[in-house]
C-alpha positions in Angstrom: 10.9 6.3 -27.2 10.2 9.5 -26.3 12.5 12.8 -26.8 12.3 15.8 -25.2 14.7 18.7 -26.0 15.2 21.7 -24.2 18.4 24.1 -25.3 20.7 27.2 -24.0 23.2 29.9 -25.5 26.0 31.0 -23.4 29.1 32.4 -24.4 32.3 30.9 -22.5 35.9 31.3 -23.4 39.3 28.8 -24.1 42.4 28.4 -26.0 43.7 24.7 -27.0 46.4 23.6 -26.1 49.0 20.6 -26.9 49.2 21.6 -30.8 49.2 24.0 -33.4 45.8 25.4 -33.7 46.2 28.6 -34.9 44.5 31.6 -33.8 42.4 28.9 -31.4 46.0 28.7 -29.2 45.0 32.4 -27.8 42.4 32.7 -25.5 39.1 33.3 -27.9 35.4 33.2 -27.6 32.8 31.3 -28.6 28.8 31.4 -28.7 27.7 28.5 -27.7 24.1 26.4 -28.4 24.0 23.4 -25.4 20.9 21.0 -26.5 19.6 18.7 -24.2 17.6 15.8 -25.3 16.3 13.4 -22.8 15.0 10.3 -24.0 12.9 7.1 -22.5 10.5 4.6 -23.2 7.4 5.4 -20.7 5.9 8.9 -19.8 5.0 9.7 -16.0 1.4 9.8 -14.6 1.1 12.8 -15.1 1.9 12.3 -19.7 5.4 14.1 -18.9 8.9 12.1 -20.0 11.0 15.3 -17.0 9.5 17.8 -15.8 11.0 20.6 -18.2 10.8 23.0 -15.3 13.3 21.0 -13.8 15.1 20.2 -16.1 15.6 24.0 -17.2 16.5 24.8 -13.5 19.6 22.2 -13.8 20.3 23.3 -16.8 20.2 26.8 -16.0 22.1 26.1 -13.4 25.4 24.6 -15.7 25.5 27.3 -18.0 25.1 29.9 -15.4 28.6 27.9 -14.4 30.8 28.3 -17.5 28.3 31.6 -18.9 31.5 34.8 -19.7 34.5 31.4 -17.8 37.7 30.9 -19.4 37.4 26.8 -19.7 40.8 26.3 -19.1 40.4 27.2 -15.6 37.8 24.9 -14.7 39.2 22.0 -12.7 37.2 19.5 -14.8 39.4 20.7 -17.8 42.5 20.2 -15.9 45.0 18.4 -18.0 42.4 18.5 -21.2 42.2 20.7 -24.4 39.0 22.6 -23.9 37.8 20.5 -27.0 34.3 21.1 -28.4 34.3 17.2 -27.9 35.6 17.0 -23.8 32.6 20.0 -23.4 30.1 18.0 -24.5 31.0 15.1 -22.8 31.5 17.7 -19.1 28.4 18.8 -20.0 26.4 15.7 -20.7 27.8 13.7 -17.5 26.9 16.7 -15.2 23.5 17.1 -16.7 23.2 13.0 -16.1 23.7 13.5 -12.3 21.4 16.0 -11.7 18.5 14.8 -13.5 16.9 12.3 -11.4 14.1 11.5 -13.2 13.6 7.7 -13.4 11.9 7.0 -16.7 15.1 8.8 -18.7 17.4 6.4 -20.1 19.6 8.8 -22.1 20.9 12.5 -21.8 22.6 13.5 -24.8 24.2 17.4 -25.4 24.4 18.2 -28.5 26.8 21.5 -27.9 27.4 23.7 -30.9 30.6 26.3 -31.3 29.5 28.5 -34.2 26.4 27.8 -36.7 28.9 24.8 -39.1 30.4 23.1 -36.3 28.8 21.0 -32.9 30.0 17.4 -31.0 27.7 15.3 -29.1 27.9 12.9 -25.8 25.0 11.1 -25.3 25.0 8.9 -21.5 23.0 5.7 -21.8 21.7 4.6 -18.1 
């Protein structure tokens, strides 16, 4: 199995809902690190799992959409606690829809909220 990873860093804001989360109940920023891992069993005719330039284009579009934004105000978070788990799923699902390489069988996002905490979500094709 081949794996290819690309990462980006960005800052976004949120506040947690539905519980007593202390300071997290109030608007705050996180310096996120998004690690995208693509997996597949076969390389294409050029010896690539996927074109990194194409992957970076989609990753940059997603990061630009969330960068410096309040997650709670985004429609995909409507009715959801903007937890790191939900955010990882939303990112993985969106990237899976955008990246069209036929030999990709897995799209995984590991989303770091700070140096000691991350959540991940994987989509299997």
